[in-house]
C-alpha positions as CSV (number, residue, x, y, z in Angstrom):
1,M,-95.4,-129.1,-266.6
2,S,-98.2,-128.5,-264.0
3,E,-96.9,-131.7,-262.3
4,S,-94.2,-129.5,-260.8
5,F,-96.9,-127.1,-259.5
6,P,-99.5,-129.2,-257.6
7,W,-101.2,-126.0,-256.6
8,L,-101.8,-125.1,-260.3
9,S,-104.8,-126.4,-262.2
10,L,-104.6,-125.5,-265.9
11,D,-107.4,-125.4,-268.4
12,T,-107.3,-128.1,-271.0
13,D,-106.1,-125.7,-273.7
14,E,-103.6,-123.9,-271.4
15,E,-99.9,-124.5,-271.3
16,V,-97.1,-123.2,-269.0
17,V,-94.6,-121.1,-271.0
18,W,-92.4,-119.8,-268.2
19,S,-91.9,-120.4,-264.4
20,G,-89.5,-119.0,-261.8
21,R,-89.1,-117.6,-258.4
22,P,-87.1,-114.8,-256.7
23,R,-83.3,-115.1,-256.6
24,L,-82.1,-116.8,-253.5
25,H,-79.7,-113.9,-252.7
26,V,-82.9,-112.2,-251.3
27,V,-82.3,-114.5,-248.3
28,G,-78.9,-112.8,-247.8
29,W,-80.7,-109.4,-247.5
30,L,-82.3,-110.9,-244.4
31,A,-79.5,-113.0,-243.1
32,V,-76.7,-110.4,-243.2
33,P,-78.5,-107.8,-241.1
34,A,-79.7,-110.6,-238.7
35,L,-76.0,-111.2,-237.9
36,A,-76.3,-108.1,-235.7
37,I,-78.3,-110.3,-233.2
38,P,-75.4,-112.6,-232.1
39,V,-73.0,-109.6,-232.1
40,L,-75.4,-107.5,-229.9
41,L,-75.9,-110.5,-227.6
42,M,-72.1,-110.9,-227.2
43,V,-71.7,-107.2,-226.4
44,V,-74.6,-107.1,-223.9
45,W,-74.0,-110.5,-222.4
46,P,-70.4,-111.8,-223.2
47,S,-70.6,-115.6,-222.8
48,L,-70.5,-118.8,-224.8
49,L,-74.3,-119.2,-224.1
50,S,-75.1,-115.8,-225.6
51,A,-73.0,-116.7,-228.7
52,V,-74.9,-120.0,-229.1
53,I,-78.3,-118.3,-228.6
54,G,-77.4,-115.5,-231.1
55,V,-76.1,-117.9,-233.8
56,T,-79.2,-120.1,-233.3
57,V,-81.5,-117.1,-233.7
58,W,-79.6,-115.9,-236.7
59,A,-79.7,-119.4,-238.3
60,A,-83.5,-119.7,-237.6
61,I,-84.1,-116.3,-239.3
62,S,-82.0,-117.2,-242.3
63,Y,-83.6,-120.6,-242.6
64,L,-87.2,-119.2,-242.4
65,G,-86.2,-116.6,-245.1
66,Y,-84.9,-119.4,-247.3
67,V,-88.1,-121.5,-246.8
68,Y,-90.2,-118.5,-247.6
69,V,-88.4,-117.6,-250.8
70,T,-88.3,-121.2,-252.0
71,N,-92.1,-121.4,-251.5
72,I,-92.8,-118.6,-253.9
73,D,-93.6,-119.6,-257.5
74,Y,-94.3,-117.4,-260.5
75,V,-95.9,-119.0,-263.6
76,V,-96.8,-117.6,-267.0
77,S,-99.2,-119.7,-269.1
78,T,-100.9,-119.2,-272.5
79,K,-103.9,-117.7,-270.6
80,Y,-102.9,-116.4,-267.2
81,V,-100.0,-115.2,-265.0
82,Y,-99.9,-116.7,-261.5
83,S,-98.1,-115.9,-258.3
84,K,-98.1,-118.3,-255.3
85,F,-96.5,-117.8,-251.9
86,G,-96.9,-119.0,-248.4
87,I,-95.2,-121.5,-246.0
88,L,-98.0,-123.0,-243.9
89,G,-100.9,-121.5,-245.9
90,R,-101.0,-120.8,-249.6
91,S,-102.0,-117.7,-251.4
92,V,-102.4,-117.8,-255.2
93,T,-103.1,-114.8,-257.4
94,Q,-104.2,-115.4,-261.0
95,L,-104.5,-112.6,-263.6
96,S,-105.9,-113.1,-267.1
97,L,-103.6,-112.0,-269.9
98,H,-106.6,-110.2,-271.4
99,N,-106.8,-107.9,-268.3
100,I,-103.1,-106.9,-268.4
101,Q,-102.8,-103.4,-269.8
102,D,-99.2,-102.8,-269.1
103,T,-96.1,-104.7,-268.0
104,T,-93.2,-102.8,-266.3
105,L,-89.6,-103.9,-265.7
106,S,-87.8,-102.4,-262.7
107,Q,-84.0,-102.9,-262.2
108,G,-81.7,-101.1,-259.8
109,I,-78.0,-100.7,-260.4
110,F,-77.1,-104.1,-259.0
111,G,-80.1,-105.7,-260.8
112,T,-78.9,-104.3,-264.1
113,Y,-75.4,-105.5,-263.5
114,S,-76.4,-109.0,-262.2
115,N,-79.5,-109.4,-264.6
116,Y,-82.3,-109.5,-262.1
117,G,-85.3,-107.3,-261.5
118,T,-89.0,-107.0,-260.9
119,V,-91.8,-107.3,-263.5
120,S,-95.1,-105.8,-262.5
121,F,-98.5,-106.0,-264.2
122,S,-101.1,-103.3,-264.4
123,T,-104.7,-104.1,-265.2
124,A,-107.2,-102.1,-267.2
125,G,-109.8,-100.2,-265.1
126,G,-107.5,-98.1,-263.0
127,E,-106.8,-100.6,-260.3
128,G,-103.0,-100.3,-260.8
129,T,-100.5,-103.0,-260.3
130,T,-102.1,-106.2,-259.1
131,L,-99.2,-108.7,-259.4
132,L,-95.4,-108.6,-259.1
133,F,-92.7,-111.1,-260.1
134,Y,-90.3,-109.9,-257.5
135,L,-86.5,-110.1,-258.1
136,I,-86.5,-112.7,-260.9
137,D,-83.6,-113.7,-263.1
138,E,-83.5,-112.3,-266.7
139,P,-86.5,-110.0,-266.2
140,S,-86.3,-108.5,-269.7
141,T,-86.7,-112.0,-271.2
142,V,-89.6,-112.8,-268.9
143,K,-91.3,-109.4,-269.8
144,S,-90.8,-110.2,-273.5
145,T,-92.3,-113.6,-273.0
146,I,-95.3,-112.2,-271.2
147,D,-95.8,-109.4,-273.8
148,R,-95.8,-112.1,-276.6
149,Q,-98.4,-114.1,-274.7
150,I,-100.6,-111.1,-274.2
151,T,-100.4,-110.3,-277.9
152,K,-101.3,-113.9,-278.8
153,A,-104.2,-114.0,-276.4
154,R,-105.6,-110.7,-277.8
155,K,-105.2,-111.9,-281.4
156,G,-106.9,-115.2,-280.5
157,T,-109.8,-113.2,-279.1
158,E,-110.0,-110.9,-282.1
159,N,-109.9,-114.0,-284.4
160,R,-112.7,-115.6,-282.4
161,E,-114.8,-112.4,-282.5
162,E,-114.2,-112.0,-286.3
163,H,-115.1,-115.6,-286.9
164,S,-118.2,-115.2,-284.7
165,S,-119.3,-112.1,-286.7
166,E,-118.7,-113.9,-289.9
167,R,-120.9,-116.8,-288.6
168,N,-123.6,-114.3,-287.5
169,L,-123.6,-112.6,-290.9
170,E,-123.9,-116.0,-292.6
171,D,-126.7,-117.0,-290.3
172,L,-128.5,-113.7,-291.0
173,L,-128.1,-114.1,-294.8
174,S,-129.5,-117.7,-294.5
175,E,-132.5,-116.4,-292.6
176,L,-133.1,-113.6,-295.1
177,R,-132.9,-116.1,-298.0
178,A,-135.4,-118.4,-296.2
179,T,-137.7,-115.5,-295.5
180,R,-137.5,-114.4,-299.2
181,K,-138.4,-117.9,-300.4
182,A,-141.3,-118.0,-298.0
183,A,-142.6,-114.6,-299.2
184,Q,-142.3,-115.8,-302.8
185,R,-144.4,-118.9,-302.0
186,I,-147.0,-116.8,-300.3
187,D,-147.1,-114.5,-303.4
188,Q,-147.5,-117.6,-305.6
189,L,-150.3,-119.0,-303.5
190,C,-152.1,-115.7,-303.4
191,E,-151.9,-115.4,-307.2
192,K,-153.2,-118.9,-307.6
193,G,-156.0,-118.2,-305.1
194,G,-156.9,-114.9,-306.9
195,N,-157.1,-116.7,-310.2
196,R,-159.5,-119.2,-308.7
197,L,-161.9,-116.4,-307.6
């Protein structure tokens, strides 16, 4: 799935579990107020030219808003959450699932009715929210998916640590057995040497 995200380079044991972007109606929040531009131009300078200029400016603002929103990507993998945005340049934020202390879902009245909202991530260490998935579809499903991935990542770490401590204990027991055998050989050699004297 990383073929759809050329900016994303996954680890060999990492898989994408969810991806999305803000709803396109965000562009409307920019385009509708921008309609004031051609209206104001027509009031100040009533002519066909001002109408053409106003509509052109409005179309350019709307188009840039569309391009900006469609260049935002949000990705959740088995190890990280990613946020990418930018038109000419690119900014990618990557946050390890292990560092996420809390996920928060925010929905306004319209968001609750239309099933969109913002999921934010807070990290351990008091730095607060470091990443937002802004105005995504089905935010409660996305939050549940992320919470499951966080739980899996933590269980995986605990299992590795538990396995590592078991291995360390086995190694320690092996060393103690080898030391005991060496001490017994030394005792036997000392007894044989004492008998010879």
